[in-house]
Residue frames as a rotation matrix with the C-alpha (Angstrom) as fourth column:
MET 1
0.770 -0.170 0.615 22.86
0.591 -0.173 -0.788 23.88
0.240 0.970 -0.033 15.13
THR 2
-0.025 -0.893 -0.449 26.36
0.877 -0.235 0.420 25.24
-0.480 -0.383 0.789 15.22
ALA 3
0.324 0.073 -0.943 27.23
-0.061 -0.993 -0.098 28.80
-0.944 0.090 -0.317 14.31
GLY 4
-0.441 -0.476 -0.761 27.42
-0.729 -0.304 0.613 29.37
-0.523 0.825 -0.214 10.55
THR 5
-0.892 0.196 0.407 25.32
0.324 0.906 0.274 26.30
-0.315 0.376 -0.872 9.77
ILE 6
-0.551 0.731 -0.402 22.42
-0.813 -0.579 0.061 26.97
-0.188 0.360 0.914 7.44
PRO 7
-0.234 0.542 0.807 19.54
-0.048 0.823 -0.566 24.51
-0.971 -0.171 -0.167 7.39
SER 8
-0.949 -0.101 0.297 18.74
0.273 0.201 0.941 23.08
-0.155 0.974 -0.164 4.01
PRO 9
-0.659 0.743 -0.122 15.55
-0.739 -0.608 0.290 24.33
0.142 0.281 0.949 2.28
ALA 10
-0.195 0.575 -0.794 14.09
-0.128 0.788 0.602 20.84
0.972 0.219 -0.080 2.33
ALA 11
-0.641 -0.088 -0.763 14.60
0.680 0.395 -0.617 20.58
0.356 -0.914 -0.193 6.10
SER 12
-0.935 0.286 -0.211 12.82
-0.121 -0.813 -0.569 23.90
-0.334 -0.507 0.795 6.68
ARG 13
-0.455 0.812 -0.366 9.87
-0.818 -0.218 0.532 22.92
0.352 0.542 0.763 4.47
VAL 14
0.242 0.513 -0.823 9.34
-0.174 0.858 0.483 19.37
0.954 0.026 0.297 5.80
PRO 15
0.058 -0.251 0.966 9.18
-0.980 -0.198 0.008 19.20
0.189 -0.948 -0.257 9.60
VAL 16
-0.793 -0.410 -0.451 10.32
-0.303 0.907 -0.292 15.99
0.529 -0.094 -0.844 11.14
ILE 17
0.390 0.909 -0.150 7.54
-0.342 0.294 0.892 13.76
0.855 -0.297 0.426 12.49
GLU 18
0.001 -0.367 0.930 8.04
-0.990 -0.132 -0.051 13.31
0.141 -0.921 -0.364 16.23
ARG 19
-0.820 -0.463 -0.335 9.26
-0.434 0.886 -0.162 9.91
0.372 0.013 -0.928 17.42
ARG 20
-0.682 0.576 0.451 6.09
-0.264 0.382 -0.886 9.24
-0.682 -0.723 -0.108 19.47
TYR 21
0.278 0.812 -0.513 4.04
-0.843 -0.049 -0.535 9.20
-0.460 0.582 0.671 16.33
TRP 22
-0.130 -0.407 -0.904 6.26
-0.778 0.608 -0.162 6.53
0.615 0.682 -0.396 14.81
TRP 23
-0.975 -0.139 0.175 5.85
-0.221 0.722 -0.656 4.42
-0.035 -0.678 -0.734 17.98
ILE 24
-0.183 0.976 0.121 2.09
-0.500 0.013 -0.866 4.79
-0.847 -0.219 0.485 17.72
ALA 25
0.310 0.239 -0.920 2.26
-0.948 0.147 -0.282 3.76
0.068 0.960 0.272 14.02
LEU 26
-0.621 -0.640 -0.452 4.40
-0.589 0.762 -0.271 0.78
0.518 0.098 -0.850 14.91
ALA 27
-0.792 0.413 0.450 1.92
-0.250 0.452 -0.856 -0.28
-0.557 -0.790 -0.255 17.61
MET 28
0.206 0.931 -0.301 -0.92
-0.725 -0.062 -0.686 -0.05
-0.657 0.359 0.663 15.08
VAL 29
0.046 -0.252 -0.967 1.00
-0.866 0.472 -0.164 -2.25
0.498 0.845 -0.196 12.57
ALA 30
-0.918 -0.397 0.010 1.73
-0.336 0.765 -0.550 -4.78
0.211 -0.508 -0.835 15.34
ALA 31
-0.441 0.841 0.313 -1.95
-0.402 0.126 -0.907 -4.79
-0.802 -0.526 0.283 16.33
THR 32
0.341 0.521 -0.782 -2.92
-0.926 0.045 -0.374 -5.35
-0.160 0.852 0.498 12.68
ALA 33
-0.448 -0.611 -0.652 -0.53
-0.670 0.713 -0.208 -8.29
0.592 0.344 -0.729 12.46
LEU 34
-0.940 0.091 0.329 -2.10
-0.216 0.586 -0.781 -9.83
-0.264 -0.805 -0.531 15.59
ILE 35
0.002 0.996 -0.090 -5.62
-0.630 -0.068 -0.774 -9.36
-0.777 0.058 0.627 14.25
LEU 36
0.214 0.012 -0.977 -4.63
-0.935 0.293 -0.201 -11.03
0.283 0.956 0.074 10.95
LEU 37
-0.810 -0.530 -0.249 -3.10
-0.414 0.819 -0.397 -13.93
0.415 -0.219 -0.883 12.85
TRP 38
-0.662 0.653 0.367 -6.31
-0.270 0.250 -0.930 -14.24
-0.699 -0.715 0.011 14.91
MET 39
0.267 0.798 -0.540 -8.26
-0.831 -0.094 -0.549 -14.27
-0.489 0.595 0.638 11.62
GLY 40
0.613 -0.059 0.788 -6.20
0.139 0.990 -0.034 -17.32
-0.778 0.131 0.615 10.56
ARG 41
0.891 -0.362 -0.273 -3.89
-0.389 -0.300 -0.871 -15.65
0.234 0.882 -0.409 8.06
PRO 42
0.656 -0.719 -0.231 -0.47
0.734 0.679 -0.029 -17.42
0.178 -0.150 0.973 7.79
LEU 43
0.557 -0.543 -0.629 2.48
0.202 -0.646 0.736 -15.56
-0.806 -0.537 -0.250 9.24
ILE 44
-0.398 -0.685 -0.610 4.59
-0.609 -0.300 0.734 -16.12
-0.686 0.664 -0.298 6.13
CYS 45
0.025 0.334 -0.942 4.05
-0.956 0.284 0.076 -17.87
0.293 0.899 0.326 2.80
THR 46
0.750 0.339 0.568 3.03
-0.514 0.839 0.178 -21.53
-0.416 -0.426 0.803 3.21
CYS 47
0.774 -0.553 -0.309 6.05
-0.029 0.455 -0.890 -22.27
0.633 0.697 0.336 1.02
GLY 48
0.711 -0.456 -0.535 8.15
0.687 0.292 0.665 -21.59
-0.146 -0.841 0.521 4.14
GLU 49
-0.401 -0.878 0.261 10.15
0.912 -0.409 0.026 -18.68
0.084 0.248 0.965 2.67
VAL 50
0.591 0.434 -0.680 10.12
0.395 -0.891 -0.226 -14.90
-0.703 -0.135 -0.698 2.82
LYS 51
-0.080 -0.601 0.795 11.21
0.995 0.004 0.103 -13.55
-0.065 0.799 0.598 -0.52
PRO 52
-0.567 -0.186 -0.802 12.12
0.279 -0.960 0.025 -9.89
-0.775 -0.209 0.596 -1.18
TRP 53
-0.376 0.417 -0.827 10.36
-0.824 -0.560 0.092 -9.91
-0.424 0.716 0.554 -4.60
VAL 54
-0.376 0.351 0.858 7.86
0.435 0.884 -0.171 -12.11
-0.818 0.309 -0.485 -6.48
GLY 55
-0.777 -0.029 -0.629 7.24
-0.466 -0.644 0.607 -11.36
-0.423 0.764 0.487 -10.15
GLU 56
-0.875 0.466 -0.132 4.64
0.265 0.689 0.675 -14.04
0.405 0.556 -0.726 -10.88
VAL 57
-0.650 0.671 0.358 1.15
-0.729 -0.683 -0.043 -12.50
0.215 -0.289 0.933 -10.59
HIS 58
0.308 0.894 -0.326 -0.88
-0.795 0.430 0.427 -15.69
0.522 0.128 0.843 -10.94
GLY 59
-0.273 -0.505 -0.819 1.33
0.030 0.847 -0.532 -17.93
0.962 -0.169 -0.216 -8.87
PRO 60
0.529 0.517 -0.673 0.81
0.612 0.316 0.725 -19.05
0.588 -0.795 -0.149 -5.26
ASP 61
-0.309 -0.725 -0.615 3.59
0.949 -0.273 -0.154 -16.68
-0.056 -0.632 0.773 -4.05
ASN 62
-0.464 0.175 0.868 1.74
0.236 -0.920 0.311 -13.51
0.854 0.350 0.386 -5.12
SER 63
0.249 0.583 0.774 0.69
-0.509 -0.601 0.617 -11.41
0.824 -0.548 0.147 -2.10
GLN 64
0.884 0.020 -0.468 2.76
0.312 0.719 0.621 -13.61
0.349 -0.695 0.629 0.22
HIS 65
0.062 -0.976 -0.209 6.14
0.990 0.086 -0.108 -11.93
0.123 -0.200 0.972 0.36
LEU 66
-0.265 -0.290 -0.920 7.71
0.629 -0.775 0.063 -8.46
-0.731 -0.561 0.388 0.81
ALA 67
-0.249 0.186 -0.950 7.06
-0.552 -0.833 -0.019 -7.00
-0.796 0.520 0.310 -2.63
ASP 68
-0.339 0.238 0.910 5.31
0.725 0.682 0.092 -7.91
-0.599 0.691 -0.404 -5.87
TRP 69
-0.730 0.026 0.683 3.68
0.578 -0.510 0.637 -6.17
0.365 0.860 0.357 -8.81
TYR 70
0.392 0.903 0.177 0.99
0.625 -0.402 0.669 -4.75
0.675 -0.152 -0.722 -6.50
THR 71
-0.101 -0.523 -0.847 3.55
0.946 -0.314 0.081 -2.94
-0.309 -0.793 0.526 -4.32
PRO 72
-0.896 -0.234 0.378 3.34
0.364 -0.873 0.324 0.18
0.255 0.428 0.867 -6.51
SER 73
-0.013 0.967 0.254 -0.35
0.306 -0.238 0.922 0.38
0.952 0.090 -0.293 -5.67
HIS 74
0.530 0.153 -0.834 0.46
0.841 0.030 0.540 0.58
0.107 -0.988 -0.113 -1.97
ILE 75
-0.622 -0.743 -0.248 3.03
0.735 -0.663 0.142 3.33
-0.269 -0.094 0.958 -2.63
ILE 76
-0.670 0.456 0.585 0.30
0.161 -0.681 0.715 5.22
0.725 0.573 0.383 -4.49
HIS 77
0.408 0.771 -0.489 -2.00
0.708 0.070 0.702 4.65
0.576 -0.633 -0.517 -1.45
GLY 78
-0.092 -0.531 -0.842 0.63
0.914 -0.380 0.140 6.65
-0.395 -0.757 0.521 0.50
PHE 79
-0.923 -0.189 0.336 0.52
0.334 -0.827 0.452 9.46
0.192 0.529 0.826 -2.10
LEU 80
-0.223 0.939 0.262 -3.31
0.238 -0.208 0.949 9.55
0.945 0.274 -0.177 -1.83
PHE 81
0.441 0.366 -0.819 -3.45
0.845 0.139 0.517 9.37
0.303 -0.920 -0.248 1.96
TYR 82
-0.561 -0.681 -0.471 -0.92
0.756 -0.653 0.043 12.19
-0.337 -0.332 0.881 2.17
ALA 83
-0.823 0.321 0.468 -3.19
0.116 -0.713 0.692 14.29
0.556 0.624 0.550 -0.12
LEU 84
0.227 0.946 -0.233 -6.24
0.454 0.109 0.884 13.44
0.862 -0.306 -0.404 2.02
GLY 85
0.144 -0.263 -0.954 -4.31
0.982 -0.079 0.170 14.44
-0.120 -0.962 0.247 5.18
TRP 86
-0.870 -0.493 -0.014 -3.32
0.482 -0.857 0.183 17.73
-0.102 0.152 0.983 3.55
LEU 87
-0.515 0.757 0.402 -6.93
0.094 -0.416 0.905 18.40
0.852 0.504 0.143 2.64
PHE 88
0.455 0.881 -0.126 -8.61
0.132 0.073 0.989 17.49
0.881 -0.467 -0.083 5.91
LEU 89
0.769 -0.232 -0.596 -5.90
0.634 0.153 0.758 17.60
-0.084 -0.961 0.265 8.56
ARG 90
0.328 -0.664 0.672 -3.83
0.497 -0.483 -0.721 20.55
0.803 0.570 0.171 7.28
ARG 91
0.371 -0.159 0.915 -3.80
-0.582 -0.807 0.096 22.31
0.723 -0.568 -0.393 10.64
ASN 92
0.975 -0.023 0.223 -2.77
-0.161 0.622 0.767 19.16
-0.156 -0.783 0.602 12.51
PRO 93
0.102 -0.989 0.104 0.77
-0.714 -0.001 0.700 18.00
-0.693 -0.146 -0.706 13.09
ALA 94
-0.103 -0.210 -0.972 2.26
-0.925 0.380 0.016 15.85
0.366 0.901 -0.233 10.35
GLY 95
-0.950 -0.292 0.109 2.26
-0.310 0.844 -0.438 12.95
0.036 -0.450 -0.892 12.81
ASP 96
-0.235 0.946 0.224 -1.55
-0.358 0.131 -0.925 13.02
-0.904 -0.297 0.308 12.99
ARG 97
0.390 0.358 -0.848 -1.66
-0.908 0.000 -0.418 12.66
-0.150 0.934 0.326 9.20
LEU 98
-0.599 -0.638 -0.484 0.79
-0.667 0.732 -0.139 9.69
0.443 0.240 -0.864 9.40
ILE 99
-0.863 0.251 0.439 -1.36
-0.181 0.657 -0.732 7.97
-0.472 -0.711 -0.521 11.99
ALA 100
0.162 0.964 -0.212 -4.49
-0.574 -0.083 -0.815 8.53
-0.803 0.254 0.539 9.91
ALA 101
0.142 -0.188 -0.972 -2.77
-0.961 0.211 -0.181 7.09
0.239 0.959 -0.151 6.88
VAL 102
-0.866 -0.492 -0.091 -1.59
-0.438 0.833 -0.338 4.01
0.242 -0.253 -0.937 8.77
ALA 103
-0.549 0.728 0.410 -5.07
-0.292 0.293 -0.910 3.54
-0.783 -0.620 0.051 10.23
ILE 104
0.395 0.701 -0.593 -6.70
-0.809 -0.040 -0.586 3.55
-0.435 0.712 0.552 6.77
GLU 105
-0.076 -0.485 -0.871 -4.14
-0.839 0.503 -0.207 1.20
0.538 0.716 -0.445 5.25
ALA 106
-0.934 -0.264 0.240 -4.20
-0.356 0.733 -0.579 -1.17
-0.023 -0.627 -0.779 8.23
SER 107
-0.185 0.957 0.222 -8.00
-0.478 0.109 -0.871 -1.22
-0.858 -0.267 0.438 8.14
TRP 108
0.425 0.303 -0.853 -7.89
-0.905 0.157 -0.395 -2.10
0.014 0.940 0.341 4.44
GLU 109
-0.556 -0.714 -0.426 -5.41
-0.679 0.685 -0.264 -4.92
0.480 0.142 -0.866 5.07
ILE 110
-0.806 0.320 0.498 -7.81
-0.249 0.580 -0.776 -6.43
-0.537 -0.749 -0.388 7.61
LEU 111
0.206 0.956 -0.211 -10.87
-0.564 -0.060 -0.823 -5.97
-0.800 0.289 0.527 5.38
GLU 112
0.079 -0.263 -0.962 -8.97
-0.985 0.129 -0.116 -7.28
0.155 0.956 -0.248 2.34
ASN 113
-0.787 -0.515 -0.340 -8.32
-0.448 0.855 -0.260 -10.56
0.424 -0.052 -0.904 4.16
THR 114
-0.310 0.779 0.545 -11.95
-0.581 0.299 -0.757 -11.29
-0.753 -0.551 0.360 5.14
ASN 115
-0.536 0.156 0.830 -13.67
0.478 0.866 0.146 -14.09
-0.696 0.475 -0.539 3.31
TRP 116
0.555 0.831 -0.035 -16.11
0.447 -0.333 -0.830 -11.66
-0.702 0.445 -0.556 1.70
VAL 117
0.551 -0.393 -0.736 -13.42
-0.655 -0.750 -0.090 -9.58
-0.517 0.532 -0.670 0.02
ILE 118
-0.581 -0.767 0.273 -11.28
-0.425 0.572 0.701 -12.60
-0.694 0.291 -0.658 -0.90
ASP 119
-0.233 0.573 0.786 -14.31
0.662 0.686 -0.303 -14.14
-0.713 0.450 -0.539 -2.62
ARG 120
0.743 0.515 -0.428 -15.08
0.104 -0.720 -0.686 -10.86
-0.661 0.465 -0.589 -4.30
TYR 121
-0.019 -0.851 -0.524 -11.57
-0.753 -0.333 0.567 -10.70
-0.658 0.406 -0.635 -5.70
ARG 122
-0.717 -0.265 0.644 -11.91
0.076 0.889 0.451 -14.21
-0.692 0.372 -0.618 -7.09
GLU 123
0.085 0.866 0.493 -15.27
0.748 0.272 -0.606 -13.45
-0.659 0.420 -0.624 -8.69
ALA 124
0.850 0.500 -0.166 -14.72
0.350 -0.771 -0.532 -9.97
-0.394 0.394 -0.830 -10.05
THR 125
0.530 -0.730 -0.432 -11.04
-0.742 -0.646 0.182 -9.36
-0.412 0.224 -0.883 -10.69
MET 126
0.421 -0.453 -0.786 -8.14
-0.620 0.489 -0.614 -11.09
0.662 0.746 -0.075 -12.35
ALA 127
-0.525 -0.669 0.526 -7.08
-0.834 0.283 -0.473 -12.63
0.168 -0.687 -0.707 -9.01
LEU 128
0.227 0.725 -0.651 -8.78
-0.633 0.618 0.467 -15.94
0.740 0.306 0.599 -9.72
GLY 129
0.251 -0.206 -0.946 -6.70
0.445 0.892 -0.077 -18.00
0.859 -0.402 0.316 -7.33
TYR 130
-0.342 -0.390 0.855 -6.37
-0.440 -0.738 -0.512 -15.34
0.830 -0.551 0.081 -4.64
ASN 131
0.185 0.360 -0.914 -6.39
0.603 0.693 0.395 -16.78
0.776 -0.625 -0.089 -1.14
GLY 132
0.988 0.156 -0.002 -5.56
0.104 -0.644 0.758 -13.66
0.117 -0.749 -0.652 0.86
ASP 133
0.374 -0.894 0.247 -2.26
-0.479 -0.414 -0.774 -12.29
0.794 0.171 -0.583 2.09
SER 134
0.080 -0.470 -0.879 0.29
0.802 0.554 -0.223 -13.56
0.592 -0.687 0.421 4.48
VAL 135
0.786 0.177 -0.592 0.80
0.559 -0.612 0.559 -11.43
-0.263 -0.771 -0.580 7.60
VAL 136
-0.174 -0.962 -0.212 4.29
0.597 -0.274 0.754 -10.56
-0.783 0.005 0.622 6.42
ASN 137
-0.574 0.028 0.818 2.90
0.782 -0.278 0.558 -9.34
0.243 0.960 0.138 3.11
SER 138
0.527 0.834 0.165 0.22
0.710 -0.538 0.453 -7.21
0.467 -0.122 -0.876 4.81
VAL 139
0.564 -0.435 -0.701 2.83
0.501 -0.495 0.710 -5.63
-0.656 -0.752 -0.061 7.12
ALA 140
-0.523 -0.816 0.247 5.04
0.662 -0.206 0.721 -4.97
-0.537 0.540 0.648 4.10
ASP 141
-0.121 0.593 0.796 2.12
0.857 -0.342 0.385 -3.40
0.500 0.729 -0.467 2.25
ILE 142
0.850 0.392 -0.352 1.61
0.524 -0.697 0.490 -0.94
-0.054 -0.601 -0.798 5.17
ALA 143
0.104 -0.897 -0.430 5.36
0.452 -0.342 0.824 -0.20
-0.886 -0.280 0.369 5.12
TRP 144
-0.588 -0.315 0.745 5.23
0.807 -0.163 0.568 0.53
-0.058 0.935 0.350 1.37
MET 145
0.457 0.798 0.393 2.29
0.750 -0.583 0.311 2.85
0.478 0.153 -0.865 1.93
ILE 146
0.733 -0.251 -0.632 4.43
0.404 -0.587 0.702 4.70
-0.547 -0.770 -0.328 4.49
VAL 147
-0.431 -0.880 0.200 7.23
0.637 -0.139 0.759 4.98
-0.640 0.454 0.620 1.90
GLY 148
-0.232 0.425 0.875 4.67
0.851 -0.346 0.394 6.60
0.470 0.836 -0.281 -0.48
PHE 149
0.793 0.571 -0.214 3.51
0.592 -0.637 0.494 8.93
0.146 -0.519 -0.843 2.23
ALA 150
0.324 -0.776 -0.541 7.07
0.446 -0.379 0.811 9.99
-0.834 -0.504 0.224 3.00
LEU 151
-0.572 -0.481 0.664 7.82
0.797 -0.136 0.588 10.55
-0.193 0.866 0.461 -0.65
ALA 152
0.194 0.734 0.651 4.72
0.790 -0.510 0.340 12.72
0.581 0.448 -0.679 -1.10
ARG 153
0.771 0.047 -0.636 5.84
0.528 -0.605 0.595 14.87
-0.357 -0.795 -0.491 1.88
ARG 154
0.059 -0.919 -0.390 9.12
0.271 -0.361 0.892 15.64
-0.961 -0.159 0.228 0.24
LEU 155
-0.635 -0.304 0.710 8.53
0.724 0.088 0.685 15.63
-0.271 0.949 0.164 -3.51
PRO 156
-0.818 0.417 -0.397 6.88
-0.494 -0.862 0.112 18.37
-0.295 0.288 0.911 -5.55
VAL 157
0.077 0.940 0.332 3.25
-0.401 0.334 -0.853 17.61
-0.913 -0.067 0.402 -6.42
TRP 158
0.517 0.125 -0.847 4.10
-0.856 0.036 -0.516 17.23
-0.034 0.991 0.126 -10.07
ALA 159
-0.493 -0.786 -0.373 6.72
-0.776 0.591 -0.219 14.63
0.393 0.181 -0.902 -9.30
THR 160
-0.658 0.367 0.657 4.37
-0.340 0.635 -0.694 12.62
-0.672 -0.680 -0.293 -7.07
ILE 161
0.462 0.874 -0.148 1.72
-0.496 0.116 -0.860 12.63
-0.735 0.471 0.488 -9.78
ALA 162
0.252 -0.429 -0.867 4.32
-0.926 0.154 -0.345 11.63
0.282 0.890 -0.358 -12.42
ILE 163
-0.803 -0.572 0.165 5.50
-0.594 0.753 -0.282 8.68
0.037 -0.324 -0.945 -10.31
ALA 164
-0.264 0.787 0.557 1.91
-0.274 0.493 -0.826 7.53
-0.925 -0.371 0.086 -9.69
LEU 165
0.632 0.527 -0.569 1.12
-0.673 0.008 -0.740 7.68
-0.385 0.850 0.359 -13.43
ALA 166
-0.162 -0.775 -0.611 4.36
-0.911 0.355 -0.209 5.87
0.379 0.522 -0.764 -14.27
PHE 167
-0.825 -0.112 0.554 3.54
-0.414 0.787 -0.458 3.12
-0.385 -0.607 -0.696 -11.77
GLU 168
0.125 0.955 0.268 0.02
-0.313 0.294 -0.903 2.75
-0.942 0.029 0.335 -13.13
LEU 169
0.619 0.050 -0.783 1.19
-0.784 -0.003 -0.620 2.57
-0.033 0.999 0.037 -16.75
LEU 170
-0.497 -0.850 -0.174 4.06
-0.839 0.523 -0.154 0.17
0.222 0.070 -0.973 -15.91
THR 171
-0.730 0.214 0.649 1.88
-0.224 0.822 -0.523 -2.31
-0.646 -0.527 -0.552 -14.11
LEU 172
0.423 0.887 -0.186 -0.86
-0.463 0.035 -0.886 -1.96
-0.779 0.461 0.426 -16.72
ALA 173
0.330 -0.390 -0.860 1.67
-0.917 0.083 -0.390 -2.82
0.224 0.917 -0.330 -19.47
ILE 174
-0.664 -0.732 -0.155 3.30
-0.676 0.675 -0.296 -5.70
0.321 -0.092 -0.943 -17.61
ILE 175
-0.965 0.248 0.089 0.47
0.159 0.818 -0.553 -7.41
-0.210 -0.520 -0.828 -15.67
ARG 176
-0.568 0.780 0.262 -2.66
0.201 -0.178 0.963 -5.80
0.798 0.600 -0.056 -17.24
ASP 177
0.497 0.696 -0.517 -3.67
0.751 -0.047 0.658 -4.50
0.434 -0.716 -0.546 -13.80
ASN 178
-0.667 -0.638 0.385 -3.05
0.274 -0.690 -0.670 -1.51
0.693 -0.341 0.635 -11.58
LEU 179
-0.890 0.318 -0.328 -4.70
0.283 -0.179 -0.942 0.34
-0.358 -0.931 0.069 -8.73
THR 180
-0.582 0.699 -0.415 -7.29
-0.767 -0.641 -0.003 2.04
-0.268 0.316 0.910 -10.93
LEU 181
-0.266 0.490 -0.830 -8.41
-0.582 0.605 0.543 -1.22
0.769 0.627 0.124 -12.59
ASN 182
-0.801 -0.074 -0.594 -8.26
0.336 0.766 -0.548 -3.12
0.496 -0.639 -0.589 -9.29
VAL 183
-0.817 0.535 -0.216 -10.65
-0.070 -0.464 -0.883 -0.70
-0.573 -0.706 0.416 -7.63
LEU 184
-0.402 0.659 -0.636 -12.89
-0.915 -0.321 0.246 -0.53
-0.042 0.681 0.732 -10.72
MET 185
-0.374 0.230 -0.899 -13.14
-0.363 0.855 0.370 -4.29
0.853 0.465 -0.236 -11.06
LEU 186
-0.907 0.041 -0.419 -13.75
0.389 0.462 -0.797 -4.75
0.161 -0.886 -0.435 -7.32
VAL 187
-0.679 0.643 -0.354 -16.57
-0.138 -0.585 -0.799 -2.18
-0.721 -0.493 0.486 -7.22
ALA 188
0.432 0.834 -0.344 -18.10
-0.489 -0.104 -0.866 -2.38
-0.758 0.542 0.363 -10.71
PRO 189
-0.354 -0.664 0.658 -16.71
0.146 0.656 0.741 -5.24
-0.924 0.358 -0.135 -12.78
ILE 190
0.337 0.337 -0.879 -16.66
-0.820 -0.355 -0.450 -4.82
-0.464 0.872 0.157 -16.57
ASP 191
0.734 0.042 0.678 -16.70
0.100 0.980 -0.169 -8.07
-0.672 0.192 0.715 -18.56
ALA 192
0.912 -0.393 0.115 -14.56
0.072 -0.122 -0.990 -6.66
0.403 0.912 -0.083 -21.41
ILE 193
0.297 -0.831 0.471 -11.81
-0.875 -0.434 -0.215 -5.68
0.384 -0.348 -0.855 -19.03
ALA 194
0.346 -0.101 0.933 -11.98
-0.605 0.736 0.304 -9.04
-0.717 -0.670 0.193 -17.23
GLN 195
0.903 0.025 0.428 -11.61
0.268 0.748 -0.608 -10.83
-0.335 0.664 0.669 -20.58
TRP 196
0.711 -0.688 0.145 -8.73
-0.267 -0.455 -0.850 -8.58
0.650 0.566 -0.507 -21.68
GLN 197
0.131 -0.686 0.715 -6.88
-0.991 -0.074 0.111 -9.30
-0.023 -0.724 -0.690 -18.39
ALA 198
0.542 0.095 0.835 -7.59
-0.259 0.964 0.058 -13.05
-0.800 -0.247 0.547 -18.68
ASP 199
0.984 -0.125 0.128 -6.17
0.161 0.303 -0.939 -13.05
0.078 0.945 0.319 -22.22
GLY 200
0.518 -0.829 0.211 -2.90
-0.737 -0.558 -0.381 -11.66
0.434 0.042 -0.900 -20.92
């Protein structure tokens, strides 16, 4: 820092995560991709393309590309994992919290693509034709979680909560699903909700 330069308040409040943590996170994502390939997941959509956005929820391209209507849920994952890190790893470096968040999200991406969870989605949620994710989609989901984690580190708590609520209401209005309903229907399905989602 040169003489007369004053660091910004944001810079003083949010310490930079050391580069070695990012390399560890990248290695974890790469390992997750390799595990998913070993499990038989396709690298990219079987359509042969990698699209930046897919808006059709019930089509074969959903959960196959870089972003879709479930991307906001993964950003909210980042918000939640940041909060958990703040609660349980408050004395640890921010990099430890990043690694923990990536570990949780990567573990979920692997579990989500097991036959048991895929079948559970088909039986209990609105994802009737769900066949699992492509590896590119799973990696993108982890990246979106990291975006949410980074936003939560920098935004005021009220802003993070407001964004999460906005995402939940937006996806509820447009696709009749969101993170809250997805978890509810996966764990304890409610027939009335399933019917309402199917009617949409």
